[in-house]
N, C-alpha and C positions, 0 to 999 in steps of 0.2 A: 743180881741186880742190887746195888747197894741202897741202903735205906736212907730217907732223907733226914737232915739235920734236924733236931728239935730244938725250939727256941726255949731255952731254959732261964735266962737271966736277962739283963737290960742291954748287954752287948753280946752277942752271941757270934763266934767265928763259923761262917758257912763254908768257906773256900780260903785255902793257903798255899801260896807258891813257896817252895822251899827255901829259894833265895830271895824272892822280892817282897815277901811278906804275905799279909792278909789282902785278898783281892775281893773278897765278898763278905759282908757282915749284915746284921740284922739287930733291932733291938727296939727299945723304948727310949733310948737315951743317945743322942748323937755324940760320938767321941769328940772330947773338947780338942781345941788347937793345941797342937804339941804332943799329941797322943804318939806313941812310938809303935812301929811294928805294922803300919798299914801301907800297903804298896801303894806307888802313885797311881792314880786311876782306879783305886779301890771304890766299889759301890757299896753304900750303907743304905738300908732300907729301915726308914723310920717308922715303927709300926704303932706310935703313938697317935690313937684315933684323935685325941684332941688337938694335935699339932697338924692335921692334915694328912699325915701318912705321905711324908714327901720323901723322894730318893735323893741322896746326896752322893757326892763324887770327891774323892781326894785329890785336890790340886797341889797339895804340899809334898813332901818327900816321905821315905819310909822312917826317918830318924825324927821327923816333925811333921804331922799330918795337919792339913787344913781342910776340914769338910765343909761344902758350899752346895746349896741346892742344885741339883741336875735339872735344868730347863729344856734341854734339848737343843734343837737348832732354831734360832731365829729366822723366821721366813718372812716378817711381817713387812720388809721392804721389797720382798720379792715380785718383780714385774713379769716374769716367765710365766706364761699360762699352764694350766694342767695339760693341756694337749702337747705342747712343747716339752714338757718335764716327761710325759710318759712316751718316751721315744719309740717303743717297740709295739705298742698298742695298736698301731696302723699298718704294721709292717706287712706288705704282701709279698715281698720276695722270699723266695725258697732258700734253703741251704745250698742247693746246687747253683742257684741263680747268684747268689753271693759269692760263692766260691770261684764261679765263672768270672766275675769281674775282679775279684779282690786277690785271688792265688796267684801270685807272679810266676810261681814256679810251672804253671800249665798254660801260660800265654802263647808259648809255641808248640805246635803240634808238628811230627814228622808224617808225611804221606808215604805211603809205599807204592808197589806196582799198581794197586788199585786201593781206592779209598771210597766209602760210602759215608757221605758227610751227615752228621746229625747235628740237631740244634743244641742238644745236651752236651756233647763233647767239642764242638766246634765254634758255637756263636761268641762272637767276640775275640777268638783267637788268631792268631797267624799260622797258616799251614804252609810249612815248607815242601816244595815239591821237588822231587828227582827228576832226572832228564826223561825218564818214561813213567808214566802215570795216568791211568783212567780213572777220573774222579766223578762220582755221582752225587748231585744234590738231593736234598730232600724236597719234597712237594711244598709249593709255597702256600702259605695260608693266611699271610698278612700278619704274621708273628713279629715283624721288626728284626729278625734274627739277621747278622752281619757276618759275613765270612770272607776272610782275607787270605790269598793264595800269593805265594811269593816263590820267584825261582832264584835259588843261589848258585845253579848251575844252568847252563842252556839247555832249553828243551830239544828233545830228539822226537817225541811222541807223547804229547800231553793232551788230553781232551777234559772238558769240564762240561757235564751233560745235566741240562735240568730236567727233573722228572715231573711231567704232567704240568709243565710250566713254560712261559715263554720269556725269553730274556728282551729287555728294552733298556737302552742307555748308548755308550759309544766306547769305541776302542781307538786310541792314538798311537799310531805306529810312527816312530822317529826313522826316517830313512838313513841308510848308512852311506848314501851316495852324494846326495844333494842337500843333506841337513834340513830337508823339509819335514813337516809333520802330517801325515796322512791320517785322515779320520774316516772310520766307519760305523754305521748305526746297526745296532744287534736288529731292530725291526721286527721283533718277534720271533727270532731264531731260538733254536733250542740247544745248540751245541757250539762250545769254543774249542777251537783246535790251534796247537802251537807246534810248529816243527822246527823252530830254531832259525828261521830263515824268512819267506816272504809273508808269512802271516805272523810274525814276531815270536817271542819265547827266547830271545837271546837273554843271557845271564843279567839278572837284575829286573825282570818282568814282575809286575803286580797286576792282580785281578782282584777287584773288590764287588761283592753280590750282596744285594739286600733285599730280602723278603718283604715286600710293601703290600701285597694284597693276594687274594686266591689266584694261583696260576699266572701271577705276574712277580718277577724277579727283575730288578734294576743292575745293571752292570758298568762298572767303571774299570777301563783297562788301560795300562801304559806299558809300552814295550819298544824295544829297538828291533827293527827289522832288517832285511838284507835283500838285495836283487829289487826285483820289481814287485812291489808292495801288493799284497792280497788281502781280503777281509778274513779275519778269524771266526767269523759267525756262520753258521749254516743251519 
């Protein structure tokens, strides 16, 4: 450990940069304007008690210094409140929650043949579902979690099952023959089934589910169907 510098004369160098010059000094006499060797921004501690022990900063150059009192930042005209300035003092979000909404690299998640959805991994994300997939939702607690499932391919056997919860909301199936829109109400069902035909699931389908209360999930579903349409809810 290096020993501290001792103040031995009126102007003592405490720190020096090999190229920029003196970056920190102290003493009882402030360097006069035009003094050579002090780096721009050099701090000088005036130790003369009679002068008020002021801190000075070099606003000049190494070749010609100009030391002026360092008064810090003037906040006298600031109208922002302390609460507004202290942005993180009231922060309630966890690191995982911040990453969940801000990390663009994980906004899309790929589902496999089976997928156990969790709030930590899937809330606020888009889950791309293959043709065959058995998806299980977590228990509804009123967390406000939102899950979004999309089909980039036509479903062959896709099921979305609500665990200990009931689905409420609607599914809108666009008919492939009459260009009509057929609506179905979830009405407390627990399973969504799509096989790429009468109950929807043709490429481009979207299912959005929101955890709004204990045992209650709200569902919004849009899909193209073929044949004689049937409800995807059971």
